PDB file of N, CA, C and O in Angstrom:
ATOM      1  N   MET A   1      94.015 112.593 106.169  1.00  0.00           N
ATOM      2  CA  MET A   1      93.447 111.433 106.824  1.00  0.00           C
ATOM      3  C   MET A   1      94.188 110.785 107.398  1.00  0.00           C
ATOM      4  O   MET A   1      94.245 110.799 108.628  1.00  0.00           O
ATOM      5  N   ILE A   2      94.855 110.137 106.734  1.00  0.00           N
ATOM      6  CA  ILE A   2      95.654 109.113 106.925  1.00  0.00           C
ATOM      7  C   ILE A   2      96.476 108.984 108.536  1.00  0.00           C
ATOM      8  O   ILE A   2      96.503 108.083 109.374  1.00  0.00           O
ATOM      9  N   VAL A   3      97.164 110.498 108.461  1.00  0.00           N
ATOM     10  CA  VAL A   3      97.991 110.981 109.854  1.00  0.00           C
ATOM     11  C   VAL A   3      97.033 110.925 110.836  1.00  0.00           C
ATOM     12  O   VAL A   3      97.592 110.557 111.870  1.00  0.00           O
ATOM     13  N   ILE A   4      95.429 111.181 111.083  1.00  0.00           N
ATOM     14  CA  ILE A   4      94.523 111.191 112.146  1.00  0.00           C
ATOM     15  C   ILE A   4      94.008 109.998 112.268  1.00  0.00           C
ATOM     16  O   ILE A   4      93.435 109.691 113.314  1.00  0.00           O
ATOM     17  N   GLY A   5      94.102 109.274 111.405  1.00  0.00           N
ATOM     18  CA  GLY A   5      93.843 107.594 111.638  1.00  0.00           C
ATOM     19  C   GLY A   5      94.923 106.861 112.107  1.00  0.00           C
ATOM     20  O   GLY A   5      94.557 105.922 112.813  1.00  0.00           O
ATOM     21  N   LEU A   6      96.216 106.962 111.954  1.00  0.00           N
ATOM     22  CA  LEU A   6      97.574 106.237 112.466  1.00  0.00           C
ATOM     23  C   LEU A   6      97.423 106.782 113.959  1.00  0.00           C
ATOM     24  O   LEU A   6      97.668 106.065 114.930  1.00  0.00           O
ATOM     25  N   ILE A   7      97.027 108.025 114.060  1.00  0.00           N
ATOM     26  CA  ILE A   7      97.149 108.610 115.727  1.00  0.00           C
ATOM     27  C   ILE A   7      96.248 107.974 116.484  1.00  0.00           C
ATOM     28  O   ILE A   7      96.563 107.460 117.558  1.00  0.00           O
ATOM     29  N   LEU A   8      94.688 107.938 115.855  1.00  0.00           N
ATOM     30  CA  LEU A   8      93.922 107.250 116.634  1.00  0.00           C
ATOM     31  C   LEU A   8      94.031 106.015 116.959  1.00  0.00           C
ATOM     32  O   LEU A   8      93.551 105.639 118.028  1.00  0.00           O
ATOM     33  N   LEU A   9      94.680 105.133 116.111  1.00  0.00           N
ATOM     34  CA  LEU A   9      94.889 103.726 116.200  1.00  0.00           C
ATOM     35  C   LEU A   9      95.948 103.513 117.084  1.00  0.00           C
ATOM     36  O   LEU A   9      95.810 102.525 117.806  1.00  0.00           O
ATOM     37  N   ILE A  10      97.265 104.360 117.267  1.00  0.00           N
ATOM     38  CA  ILE A  10      98.017 103.812 118.139  1.00  0.00           C
ATOM     39  C   ILE A  10      97.522 104.401 119.599  1.00  0.00           C
ATOM     40  O   ILE A  10      97.934 103.865 120.628  1.00  0.00           O
ATOM     41  N   ILE A  11      96.745 105.374 119.639  1.00  0.00           N
ATOM     42  CA  ILE A  11      95.838 105.709 120.793  1.00  0.00           C
ATOM     43  C   ILE A  11      95.320 104.674 121.210  1.00  0.00           C
ATOM     44  O   ILE A  11      95.615 104.144 122.281  1.00  0.00           O
ATOM     45  N   GLY A  12      94.350 104.199 120.280  1.00  0.00           N
ATOM     46  CA  GLY A  12      93.626 102.732 120.516  1.00  0.00           C
ATOM     47  C   GLY A  12      94.361 101.714 121.195  1.00  0.00           C
ATOM     48  O   GLY A  12      94.300 101.405 122.385  1.00  0.00           O
ATOM     49  N   ILE A  13      95.111 101.201 120.220  1.00  0.00           N
ATOM     50  CA  ILE A  13      95.973 100.353 121.178  1.00  0.00           C
ATOM     51  C   ILE A  13      96.691 100.527 122.522  1.00  0.00           C
ATOM     52  O   ILE A  13      96.438  99.782 123.469  1.00  0.00           O
ATOM     53  N   LEU A  14      97.544 101.471 122.591  1.00  0.00           N
ATOM     54  CA  LEU A  14      97.755 101.746 123.581  1.00  0.00           C
ATOM     55  C   LEU A  14      96.876 102.052 125.327  1.00  0.00           C
ATOM     56  O   LEU A  14      97.221 101.934 126.503  1.00  0.00           O
ATOM     57  N   ALA A  15      96.021 102.347 124.827  1.00  0.00           N
ATOM     58  CA  ALA A  15      94.910 102.807 126.054  1.00  0.00           C
ATOM     59  C   ALA A  15      93.821 101.334 125.984  1.00  0.00           C
ATOM     60  O   ALA A  15      93.273 100.956 127.019  1.00  0.00           O
ATOM     61  N   GLY A  16      93.598 100.573 124.612  1.00  0.00           N
ATOM     62  CA  GLY A  16      92.984  99.506 124.471  1.00  0.00           C
ATOM     63  C   GLY A  16      91.850  99.569 124.181  1.00  0.00           C
ATOM     64  O   GLY A  16      91.215  98.515 124.207  1.00  0.00           O
ATOM     65  N   ILE A  17      91.354 100.468 123.904  1.00  0.00           N
ATOM     66  CA  ILE A  17      89.820 101.077 123.504  1.00  0.00           C
ATOM     67  C   ILE A  17      89.913 100.608 121.978  1.00  0.00           C
ATOM     68  O   ILE A  17      90.710 101.004 121.128  1.00  0.00           O
ATOM     69  N   SER A  18      88.875  99.643 121.849  1.00  0.00           N
ATOM     70  CA  SER A  18      88.664  99.238 120.827  1.00  0.00           C
ATOM     71  C   SER A  18      88.118  99.927 119.321  1.00  0.00           C
ATOM     72  O   SER A  18      88.479  99.730 118.161  1.00  0.00           O
ATOM     73  N   LEU A  19      86.992 100.897 119.976  1.00  0.00           N
ATOM     74  CA  LEU A  19      86.550 101.625 119.088  1.00  0.00           C
ATOM     75  C   LEU A  19      87.609 102.635 118.432  1.00  0.00           C
ATOM     76  O   LEU A  19      87.590 102.833 117.217  1.00  0.00           O
ATOM     77  N   LEU A  20      88.410 103.181 119.161  1.00  0.00           N
ATOM     78  CA  LEU A  20      89.497 104.108 118.806  1.00  0.00           C
ATOM     79  C   LEU A  20      90.207 103.090 117.759  1.00  0.00           C
ATOM     80  O   LEU A  20      90.508 103.653 116.707  1.00  0.00           O
ATOM     81  N   THR A  21      90.449 102.082 117.806  1.00  0.00           N
ATOM     82  CA  THR A  21      90.984 101.215 117.046  1.00  0.00           C
ATOM     83  C   THR A  21      90.605 101.284 115.582  1.00  0.00           C
ATOM     84  O   THR A  21      91.328 101.588 114.633  1.00  0.00           O
ATOM     85  N   THR A  22      89.155 100.897 115.589  1.00  0.00           N
ATOM     86  CA  THR A  22      88.543 100.468 114.313  1.00  0.00           C
ATOM     87  C   THR A  22      88.458 101.973 113.696  1.00  0.00           C
ATOM     88  O   THR A  22      88.892 102.297 112.591  1.00  0.00           O
ATOM     89  N   ILE A  23      87.738 102.924 114.739  1.00  0.00           N
ATOM     90  CA  ILE A  23      87.953 104.641 113.430  1.00  0.00           C
ATOM     91  C   ILE A  23      89.181 104.575 112.959  1.00  0.00           C
ATOM     92  O   ILE A  23      89.318 104.764 111.750  1.00  0.00           O
ATOM     93  N   GLY A  24      90.341 104.300 113.766  1.00  0.00           N
ATOM     94  CA  GLY A  24      91.480 104.785 113.180  1.00  0.00           C
ATOM     95  C   GLY A  24      92.143 103.708 111.805  1.00  0.00           C
ATOM     96  O   GLY A  24      93.075 104.113 111.111  1.00  0.00           O
ATOM     97  N   GLY A  25      91.583 102.516 111.608  1.00  0.00           N
ATOM     98  CA  GLY A  25      91.920 101.627 110.639  1.00  0.00           C
ATOM     99  C   GLY A  25      91.093 102.116 109.528  1.00  0.00           C
ATOM    100  O   GLY A  25      91.605 102.239 108.415  1.00  0.00           O
ATOM    101  N   ILE A  26      89.788 102.421 109.742  1.00  0.00           N
ATOM    102  CA  ILE A  26      88.882 102.543 108.818  1.00  0.00           C
ATOM    103  C   ILE A  26      89.256 104.180 107.938  1.00  0.00           C
ATOM    104  O   ILE A  26      88.815 104.554 106.851  1.00  0.00           O
ATOM    105  N   LEU A  27      90.318 104.982 108.984  1.00  0.00           N
ATOM    106  CA  LEU A  27      90.483 106.725 108.152  1.00  0.00           C
ATOM    107  C   LEU A  27      91.669 105.997 107.607  1.00  0.00           C
ATOM    108  O   LEU A  27      91.833 106.381 106.449  1.00  0.00           O
ATOM    109  N   ILE A  28      92.340 105.332 107.861  1.00  0.00           N
ATOM    110  CA  ILE A  28      93.965 104.821 107.148  1.00  0.00           C
ATOM    111  C   ILE A  28      93.151 104.221 105.888  1.00  0.00           C
ATOM    112  O   ILE A  28      93.505 104.497 104.741  1.00  0.00           O
ATOM    113  N   ALA A  29      92.204 103.508 106.116  1.00  0.00           N
ATOM    114  CA  ALA A  29      91.834 102.610 104.898  1.00  0.00           C
ATOM    115  C   ALA A  29      91.483 103.752 103.452  1.00  0.00           C
ATOM    116  O   ALA A  29      91.954 103.816 102.316  1.00  0.00           O
ATOM    117  N   VAL A  30      90.338 104.614 104.258  1.00  0.00           N
ATOM    118  CA  VAL A  30      90.092 105.821 103.509  1.00  0.00           C
ATOM    119  C   VAL A  30      90.472 106.684 102.421  1.00  0.00           C
ATOM    120  O   VAL A  30      90.106 107.002 101.290  1.00  0.00           O
ATOM    121  N   GLY A  31      91.756 107.022 103.632  1.00  0.00           N
ATOM    122  CA  GLY A  31      92.770 107.782 103.276  1.00  0.00           C
ATOM    123  C   GLY A  31      93.931 107.437 102.336  1.00  0.00           C
ATOM    124  O   GLY A  31      94.498 108.306 101.674  1.00  0.00           O
ATOM    125  N   ALA A  32      94.329 105.899 102.294  1.00  0.00           N
ATOM    126  CA  ALA A  32      94.761 105.260 101.348  1.00  0.00           C
ATOM    127  C   ALA A  32      94.180 105.239  99.672  1.00  0.00           C
ATOM    128  O   ALA A  32      94.684 105.267  98.549  1.00  0.00           O
ATOM    129  N   VAL A  33      93.168 105.190 100.119  1.00  0.00           N
ATOM    130  CA  VAL A  33      92.220 105.077  98.547  1.00  0.00           C
ATOM    131  C   VAL A  33      92.197 106.428  97.782  1.00  0.00           C
ATOM    132  O   VAL A  33      92.387 106.594  96.577  1.00  0.00           O
ATOM    133  N   LEU A  34      91.900 107.449  98.824  1.00  0.00           N
ATOM    134  CA  LEU A  34      91.648 108.789  98.214  1.00  0.00           C
ATOM    135  C   LEU A  34      93.255 108.867  97.784  1.00  0.00           C
ATOM    136  O   LEU A  34      93.488 108.964  96.579  1.00  0.00           O
ATOM    137  N   TRP A  35      94.128 108.836  98.509  1.00  0.00           N
ATOM    138  CA  TRP A  35      95.372 109.081  97.736  1.00  0.00           C
ATOM    139  C   TRP A  35      95.938 108.498  96.160  1.00  0.00           C
ATOM    140  O   TRP A  35      96.406 108.973  95.125  1.00  0.00           O
ATOM    141  N   ILE A  36      95.554 107.130  96.739  1.00  0.00           N
ATOM    142  CA  ILE A  36      95.790 105.986  95.054  1.00  0.00           C
ATOM    143  C   ILE A  36      95.335 106.647  94.111  1.00  0.00           C
ATOM    144  O   ILE A  36      96.011 106.659  93.083  1.00  0.00           O
ATOM    145  N   LEU A  37      94.103 107.381  94.138  1.00  0.00           N
ATOM    146  CA  LEU A  37      92.921 108.063  93.264  1.00  0.00           C
ATOM    147  C   LEU A  37      93.631 108.805  92.814  1.00  0.00           C
ATOM    148  O   LEU A  37      94.209 108.676  91.735  1.00  0.00           O
ATOM    149  N   GLY A  38      93.734 110.009  93.812  1.00  0.00           N
ATOM    150  CA  GLY A  38      94.476 111.390  93.373  1.00  0.00           C
ATOM    151  C   GLY A  38      95.745 111.153  92.677  1.00  0.00           C
ATOM    152  O   GLY A  38      96.165 112.007  91.896  1.00  0.00           O
ATOM    153  N   ALA A  39      96.516 109.859  92.935  1.00  0.00           N
ATOM    154  CA  ALA A  39      97.709 109.806  92.801  1.00  0.00           C
ATOM    155  C   ALA A  39      97.883 109.503  90.929  1.00  0.00           C
ATOM    156  O   ALA A  39      98.657 109.887  90.053  1.00  0.00           O
ATOM    157  N   THR A  40      96.733 108.645  90.998  1.00  0.00           N
ATOM    158  CA  THR A  40      96.388 108.254  89.472  1.00  0.00           C
ATOM    159  C   THR A  40      96.038 109.036  88.237  1.00  0.00           C
ATOM    160  O   THR A  40      96.091 108.829  87.025  1.00  0.00           O
ATOM    161  N   GLY A  41      95.651 110.031  89.037  1.00  0.00           N
ATOM    162  CA  GLY A  41      95.154 111.294  88.387  1.00  0.00           C
ATOM    163  C   GLY A  41      93.576 111.257  88.200  1.00  0.00           C
ATOM    164  O   GLY A  41      93.091 112.054  87.397  1.00  0.00           O
ATOM    165  N   ARG A  42      92.638 110.274  88.975  1.00  0.00           N
ATOM    166  CA  ARG A  42      91.467 110.045  88.394  1.00  0.00           C
ATOM    167  C   ARG A  42      91.048 111.353  89.465  1.00  0.00           C
ATOM    168  O   ARG A  42      91.647 111.672  90.492  1.00  0.00           O
ATOM    169  N   ALA A  43      89.719 112.043  88.818  1.00  0.00           N
ATOM    170  CA  ALA A  43      89.291 113.035  89.806  1.00  0.00           C
ATOM    171  C   ALA A  43      88.656 112.310  91.285  1.00  0.00           C
ATOM    172  O   ALA A  43      88.055 111.236  91.248  1.00  0.00           O
ATOM    173  N   VAL A  44      88.834 112.885  92.246  1.00  0.00           N
ATOM    174  CA  VAL A  44      87.916 112.661  93.528  1.00  0.00           C
ATOM    175  C   VAL A  44      87.124 113.606  93.989  1.00  0.00           C
ATOM    176  O   VAL A  44      87.714 114.639  94.308  1.00  0.00           O
ATOM    177  N   GLY A  45      85.635 113.590  94.173  1.00  0.00           N
ATOM    178  CA  GLY A  45      85.100 114.369  94.547  1.00  0.00           C
ATOM    179  C   GLY A  45      84.662 115.722  93.546  1.00  0.00           C
ATOM    180  O   GLY A  45      83.982 116.680  93.914  1.00  0.00           O
ATOM    181  N   GLY A  46      85.292 115.493  92.093  1.00  0.00           N
ATOM    182  CA  GLY A  46      85.129 116.320  91.290  1.00  0.00           C
ATOM    183  C   GLY A  46      86.511 117.438  91.284  1.00  0.00           C
ATOM    184  O   GLY A  46      86.381 118.570  90.818  1.00  0.00           O
ATOM    185  N   ARG A  47      87.498 117.068  91.720  1.00  0.00           N
ATOM    186  CA  ARG A  47      88.984 117.848  91.946  1.00  0.00           C
ATOM    187  C   ARG A  47      90.113 116.775  91.422  1.00  0.00           C
ATOM    188  O   ARG A  47      90.187 115.664  91.948  1.00  0.00           O
ATOM    189  N   LYS A  48      90.933 117.146  90.423  1.00  0.00           N
ATOM    190  CA  LYS A  48      91.929 115.977  90.303  1.00  0.00           C
ATOM    191  C   LYS A  48      92.774 115.816  91.902  1.00  0.00           C
ATOM    192  O   LYS A  48      92.955 114.681  92.341  1.00  0.00           O
ATOM    193  N   HIS A  49      93.107 116.662  92.453  1.00  0.00           N
ATOM    194  CA  HIS A  49      94.119 116.681  93.546  1.00  0.00           C
ATOM    195  C   HIS A  49      93.175 116.446  94.908  1.00  0.00           C
ATOM    196  O   HIS A  49      92.093 117.033  94.906  1.00  0.00           O
ATOM    197  N   TYR A  50      93.423 115.845  95.760  1.00  0.00           N
ATOM    198  CA  TYR A  50      92.711 115.396  97.097  1.00  0.00           C
ATOM    199  C   TYR A  50      93.392 116.222  97.828  1.00  0.00           C
ATOM    200  O   TYR A  50      94.581 116.315  97.524  1.00  0.00           O
ATOM    201  N   PHE A  51      92.908 117.047  98.963  1.00  0.00           N
ATOM    202  CA  PHE A  51      94.039 117.544  99.856  1.00  0.00           C
ATOM    203  C   PHE A  51      92.951 117.642 101.080  1.00  0.00           C
ATOM    204  O   PHE A  51      93.307 118.029 102.193  1.00  0.00           O
TER     205      PHE A  51
END
């Protein structure tokens, strides 16, 4: 999710499309939160590891 967000963010910045930049930023933020929760051992969505 973080990788897809980063790709969309870069494409949005290079192409000047603010919608892609916004979606990319949101995906990076959500992916980072899920990654941190999974790394601390907290179950995310009923799973101990989020893949």
